[in-house]
C-alpha positions as a Markdown table, in Angstrom:
| # | Residue | x | y | z |
|---|---|---|---|---|
| 1 | Met | 92.2 | 108.9 | 93.5 |
| 2 | Asn | 89.1 | 110.9 | 94.5 |
| 3 | Leu | 89.3 | 111.9 | 98.1 |
| 4 | Ile | 86.0 | 113.7 | 97.9 |
| 5 | Glu | 83.0 | 113.0 | 95.6 |
| 6 | Val | 79.7 | 114.8 | 95.7 |
| 7 | Lys | 76.6 | 114.1 | 93.6 |
| 8 | Asn | 73.6 | 116.4 | 93.3 |
| 9 | Leu | 74.0 | 117.9 | 96.8 |
| 10 | Arg | 71.1 | 120.1 | 98.0 |
| 11 | Lys | 70.8 | 122.1 | 101.2 |
| 12 | Asp | 67.6 | 123.7 | 102.3 |
| 13 | Tyr | 67.2 | 125.8 | 105.5 |
| 14 | Gly | 63.9 | 126.0 | 107.3 |
| 15 | Glu | 60.4 | 125.2 | 106.0 |
| 16 | Thr | 59.9 | 128.2 | 103.8 |
| 17 | Glu | 60.2 | 127.9 | 100.0 |
| 18 | Gly | 62.9 | 129.8 | 98.2 |
| 19 | Val | 66.3 | 129.4 | 96.6 |
| 20 | Pro | 68.1 | 126.6 | 98.5 |
| 21 | Ala | 71.6 | 127.2 | 99.8 |
| 22 | Leu | 72.8 | 124.5 | 97.5 |
| 23 | Asn | 70.9 | 123.2 | 94.5 |
| 24 | Gly | 72.3 | 120.1 | 92.7 |
| 25 | Val | 76.1 | 120.5 | 93.3 |
| 26 | Ser | 78.3 | 117.7 | 91.8 |
| 27 | Phe | 82.2 | 117.4 | 91.6 |
| 28 | Asn | 85.2 | 115.4 | 92.6 |
| 29 | Ile | 88.4 | 116.4 | 94.4 |
| 30 | Ser | 91.5 | 114.3 | 94.1 |
| 31 | Ala | 93.9 | 113.7 | 97.0 |
| 32 | Gly | 96.7 | 116.4 | 96.8 |
| 33 | Glu | 94.7 | 119.1 | 95.1 |
| 34 | Leu | 94.5 | 122.8 | 96.2 |
| 35 | Val | 91.0 | 124.0 | 95.4 |
| 36 | Ala | 89.5 | 127.5 | 95.8 |
| 37 | Ile | 85.8 | 127.9 | 96.1 |
| 38 | Met | 84.6 | 131.4 | 95.2 |
| 39 | Gly | 81.2 | 133.1 | 94.8 |
| 40 | Pro | 79.3 | 136.2 | 95.9 |
| 41 | Ser | 77.9 | 136.6 | 99.5 |
| 42 | Gly | 75.1 | 134.1 | 100.0 |
| 43 | Ser | 76.1 | 131.9 | 97.1 |
| 44 | Gly | 76.4 | 128.8 | 99.2 |
| 45 | Lys | 80.2 | 128.4 | 99.2 |
| 46 | Ser | 80.5 | 128.3 | 103.0 |
| 47 | Thr | 77.6 | 126.0 | 103.3 |
| 48 | Leu | 79.3 | 123.7 | 100.9 |
| 49 | Leu | 82.6 | 123.8 | 102.8 |
| 50 | His | 80.8 | 123.0 | 106.1 |
| 51 | Ile | 79.1 | 120.0 | 104.5 |
| 52 | Leu | 82.4 | 118.7 | 103.1 |
| 53 | Gly | 84.0 | 119.2 | 106.5 |
| 54 | Phe | 81.2 | 117.3 | 108.3 |
| 55 | Leu | 80.1 | 120.4 | 110.2 |
| 56 | Asp | 76.7 | 120.3 | 108.4 |
| 57 | Lys | 74.6 | 117.7 | 106.5 |
| 58 | Ala | 73.1 | 118.0 | 103.0 |
| 59 | Ser | 69.3 | 117.8 | 102.7 |
| 60 | Ser | 69.7 | 115.4 | 99.8 |
| 61 | Gly | 72.3 | 114.1 | 97.4 |
| 62 | Gln | 75.4 | 111.9 | 98.0 |
| 63 | Tyr | 78.8 | 112.6 | 99.6 |
| 64 | Phe | 81.6 | 110.1 | 99.4 |
| 65 | Phe | 84.7 | 110.7 | 101.5 |
| 66 | Asp | 87.7 | 108.5 | 100.9 |
| 67 | Gly | 85.6 | 106.2 | 98.7 |
| 68 | Lys | 82.8 | 105.6 | 101.3 |
| 69 | Ser | 79.4 | 107.3 | 101.5 |
| 70 | Ile | 79.1 | 109.4 | 104.6 |
| 71 | Glu | 75.8 | 107.6 | 105.2 |
| 72 | Asp | 77.8 | 104.4 | 105.9 |
| 73 | Tyr | 79.9 | 106.0 | 108.6 |
| 74 | Ser | 78.8 | 105.7 | 112.2 |
| 75 | Glu | 78.8 | 108.8 | 114.4 |
| 76 | Asp | 81.9 | 107.5 | 116.1 |
| 77 | Glu | 83.6 | 107.1 | 112.8 |
| 78 | Leu | 82.6 | 110.6 | 111.6 |
| 79 | Ala | 84.0 | 112.0 | 114.9 |
| 80 | Lys | 87.3 | 110.2 | 114.3 |
| 81 | Ile | 87.5 | 111.5 | 110.7 |
| 82 | Arg | 86.9 | 115.1 | 111.9 |
| 83 | Asn | 89.7 | 114.7 | 114.5 |
| 84 | Ser | 92.3 | 112.7 | 112.5 |
| 85 | Lys | 91.7 | 113.2 | 108.8 |
| 86 | Ile | 90.4 | 116.8 | 108.7 |
| 87 | Gly | 91.9 | 120.1 | 109.8 |
| 88 | Phe | 90.0 | 123.4 | 109.9 |
| 89 | Val | 91.2 | 127.0 | 109.6 |
| 90 | Phe | 88.7 | 129.8 | 110.1 |
| 91 | Gln | 88.6 | 133.5 | 109.4 |
| 92 | Ala | 88.3 | 134.4 | 113.1 |
| 93 | Phe | 91.3 | 132.2 | 114.1 |
| 94 | Asn | 89.3 | 130.7 | 117.0 |
| 95 | Leu | 92.3 | 130.6 | 119.3 |
| 96 | Leu | 91.9 | 130.3 | 123.1 |
| 97 | Ala | 92.9 | 133.7 | 124.5 |
| 98 | Arg | 94.6 | 132.6 | 127.7 |
| 99 | Asn | 96.5 | 129.7 | 126.1 |
| 100 | Ser | 100.0 | 130.0 | 124.5 |
| 101 | Val | 100.6 | 129.1 | 120.8 |
| 102 | Tyr | 101.9 | 125.7 | 122.1 |
| 103 | Glu | 98.8 | 125.0 | 124.1 |
| 104 | Asn | 96.5 | 126.1 | 121.3 |
| 105 | Val | 98.2 | 123.8 | 118.8 |
| 106 | Lys | 98.0 | 121.0 | 121.4 |
| 107 | Leu | 94.2 | 121.0 | 121.6 |
| 108 | Pro | 93.3 | 118.6 | 118.8 |
| 109 | Leu | 95.7 | 116.0 | 120.2 |
| 110 | Leu | 93.7 | 115.9 | 123.5 |
| 111 | Tyr | 90.8 | 114.2 | 121.6 |
| 112 | Ser | 92.9 | 112.1 | 119.3 |
| 113 | Ser | 94.3 | 108.6 | 119.3 |
| 114 | Val | 97.9 | 109.9 | 118.9 |
| 115 | Pro | 100.1 | 108.5 | 121.7 |
| 116 | Glu | 100.9 | 111.2 | 124.3 |
| 117 | Gly | 104.6 | 110.5 | 123.8 |
| 118 | Glu | 104.3 | 111.9 | 120.3 |
| 119 | Trp | 102.5 | 115.1 | 121.2 |
| 120 | Asp | 105.5 | 117.4 | 121.9 |
| 121 | Gly | 107.2 | 116.5 | 118.7 |
| 122 | Arg | 104.1 | 117.0 | 116.6 |
| 123 | Ile | 103.3 | 120.3 | 118.2 |
| 124 | Arg | 106.8 | 121.7 | 117.7 |
| 125 | Ser | 107.0 | 120.4 | 114.2 |
| 126 | Ser | 103.6 | 122.0 | 113.2 |
| 127 | Ile | 104.6 | 125.3 | 114.7 |
| 128 | Glu | 108.0 | 125.3 | 112.9 |
| 129 | Ala | 106.2 | 124.4 | 109.7 |
| 130 | Val | 104.4 | 127.8 | 109.8 |
| 131 | Gly | 107.4 | 129.8 | 110.8 |
| 132 | Leu | 106.2 | 130.5 | 114.3 |
| 133 | Gly | 108.8 | 128.8 | 116.5 |
| 134 | His | 109.9 | 132.1 | 118.0 |
| 135 | Arg | 106.3 | 132.7 | 119.3 |
| 136 | Ile | 105.7 | 129.3 | 120.7 |
| 137 | Gly | 105.2 | 130.5 | 124.3 |
| 138 | His | 103.2 | 133.7 | 123.4 |
| 139 | Asp | 99.5 | 134.0 | 123.9 |
| 140 | Pro | 97.2 | 135.3 | 121.1 |
| 141 | Ala | 97.1 | 138.9 | 122.5 |
| 142 | Gln | 100.9 | 139.1 | 121.8 |
| 143 | Leu | 100.5 | 138.0 | 118.2 |
| 144 | Ser | 99.8 | 139.9 | 115.0 |
| 145 | Gly | 96.8 | 138.9 | 112.9 |
| 146 | Gly | 99.1 | 137.0 | 110.5 |
| 147 | Glu | 100.7 | 135.2 | 113.4 |
| 148 | Lys | 97.3 | 134.2 | 114.8 |
| 149 | Gln | 96.4 | 132.6 | 111.5 |
| 150 | Arg | 99.7 | 130.8 | 111.4 |
| 151 | Ala | 99.0 | 129.4 | 114.8 |
| 152 | Ala | 95.5 | 128.3 | 113.6 |
| 153 | Ile | 97.1 | 126.6 | 110.6 |
| 154 | Ala | 99.6 | 124.8 | 112.9 |
| 155 | Arg | 96.7 | 123.6 | 115.1 |
| 156 | Ala | 95.0 | 122.2 | 111.9 |
| 157 | Leu | 98.2 | 120.4 | 111.0 |
| 158 | Val | 99.0 | 118.8 | 114.3 |
| 159 | Thr | 97.0 | 115.6 | 113.7 |
| 160 | Glu | 98.5 | 115.2 | 110.2 |
| 161 | Pro | 95.2 | 115.4 | 108.4 |
| 162 | Asp | 94.5 | 114.3 | 104.9 |
| 163 | Val | 92.6 | 117.5 | 104.1 |
| 164 | Ile | 92.6 | 121.0 | 105.4 |
| 165 | Phe | 89.4 | 123.1 | 105.0 |
| 166 | Ala | 90.0 | 126.9 | 105.2 |
| 167 | Asp | 87.0 | 129.2 | 105.4 |
| 168 | Glu | 88.1 | 132.8 | 104.4 |
| 169 | Pro | 91.5 | 132.2 | 106.0 |
| 170 | Thr | 92.8 | 135.6 | 104.9 |
| 171 | Gly | 89.5 | 137.5 | 105.5 |
| 172 | Asn | 90.8 | 139.3 | 108.6 |
| 173 | Leu | 94.3 | 140.0 | 107.2 |
| 174 | Asp | 95.9 | 142.8 | 105.2 |
| 175 | Ser | 97.1 | 141.8 | 101.7 |
| 176 | Lys | 100.7 | 141.2 | 102.8 |
| 177 | Asn | 99.8 | 138.9 | 105.6 |
| 178 | Gly | 97.2 | 137.2 | 103.5 |
| 179 | Glu | 99.7 | 136.4 | 100.9 |
| 180 | Ala | 102.1 | 135.1 | 103.5 |
| 181 | Val | 99.4 | 132.8 | 104.8 |
| 182 | Met | 98.6 | 131.5 | 101.3 |
| 183 | Lys | 102.3 | 130.8 | 100.7 |
| 184 | Ile | 102.3 | 128.6 | 103.8 |
| 185 | Leu | 99.2 | 126.8 | 102.7 |
| 186 | Thr | 100.6 | 126.3 | 99.2 |
| 187 | Asn | 103.9 | 125.0 | 100.6 |
| 188 | Leu | 101.9 | 122.5 | 102.8 |
| 189 | Asn | 100.1 | 121.4 | 99.7 |
| 190 | Met | 103.2 | 120.9 | 97.6 |
| 191 | Ser | 105.7 | 119.6 | 100.1 |
| 192 | Leu | 103.5 | 117.6 | 102.6 |
| 193 | Lys | 100.8 | 116.8 | 100.0 |
| 194 | His | 97.9 | 118.0 | 102.1 |
| 195 | Thr | 94.7 | 118.4 | 100.2 |
| 196 | Ile | 93.5 | 122.0 | 100.8 |
| 197 | Ile | 90.0 | 123.3 | 100.1 |
| 198 | Leu | 89.5 | 127.0 | 100.8 |
| 199 | Val | 86.6 | 129.4 | 100.5 |
| 200 | Thr | 87.5 | 133.0 | 99.5 |
| 201 | His | 86.0 | 136.0 | 98.0 |
| 202 | Glu | 89.3 | 137.4 | 96.9 |
| 203 | Glu | 90.7 | 136.7 | 93.4 |
| 204 | Ser | 94.2 | 137.5 | 94.6 |
| 205 | Ile | 93.9 | 134.6 | 97.1 |
| 206 | Ala | 92.2 | 132.2 | 94.7 |
| 207 | Lys | 95.1 | 132.5 | 92.2 |
| 208 | Phe | 97.2 | 130.4 | 94.6 |
| 209 | Ala | 95.0 | 127.4 | 94.0 |
| 210 | Gly | 95.4 | 125.0 | 91.1 |
| 211 | Arg | 91.6 | 124.8 | 90.6 |
| 212 | Leu | 88.7 | 127.3 | 91.0 |
| 213 | Ile | 85.1 | 126.2 | 91.6 |
| 214 | Tyr | 82.8 | 129.2 | 91.3 |
| 215 | Val | 79.4 | 129.0 | 93.0 |
| 216 | Lys | 76.4 | 131.2 | 92.4 |
| 217 | Asp | 72.9 | 130.9 | 93.7 |
| 218 | Gly | 73.6 | 127.4 | 95.1 |
| 219 | Lys | 74.9 | 126.0 | 91.8 |
| 220 | Ile | 78.4 | 125.6 | 90.3 |
| 221 | Glu | 78.8 | 128.2 | 87.6 |
| 222 | Ser | 82.2 | 127.1 | 86.6 |
| 223 | Asp | 84.9 | 124.6 | 87.6 |
| 224 | Lys | 88.3 | 125.0 | 86.0 |
| 225 | Lys | 92.1 | 124.7 | 86.3 |
| 226 | Ile | 93.9 | 127.9 | 86.9 |
């Protein structure tokens, strides 16, 4: 089943003519895939990820999520999808500095329809899933870079989303911690069946995926199983 389907996506910025950020991008992603999107700086890969994650809109083309065109979703429905069906992991972690790991992971639940009685169990389960149970009461200043990213992944997991979008999730980490984070994402994909779509510029990170989409000058240069 196709969780994501895009047809001839185009994204232009501003009024000046030039090479669009995306120029006629088309592909499908099935539920349960782990897909890496690669490309040089300025290729359009992050723009594509932001459109797929409802953080931005295409200038033209079609985008179907879970079998339905995003044009047919109301703003309220899109907000619910962002909060319940999608999780985000960013290069900069985006953790609240004065909040503990537990409190950071809790944040998405504050805006969700998950009953409050389930919150504690979900928070602890997500933190344990990334191997951070021993840091549950620590704040970000007490964590290493790898631990901060694990906390960010736990936060993305807590609403039990269908898909996790990761934008350069290992970009601020050394190779050892980067590989550890990718092993966690791979395990989430294999054991919990989360669809994972990540942007990276590192071939060593892309190798963890089952499929590689290579973007250049706003177009898909290749799309292959790896």
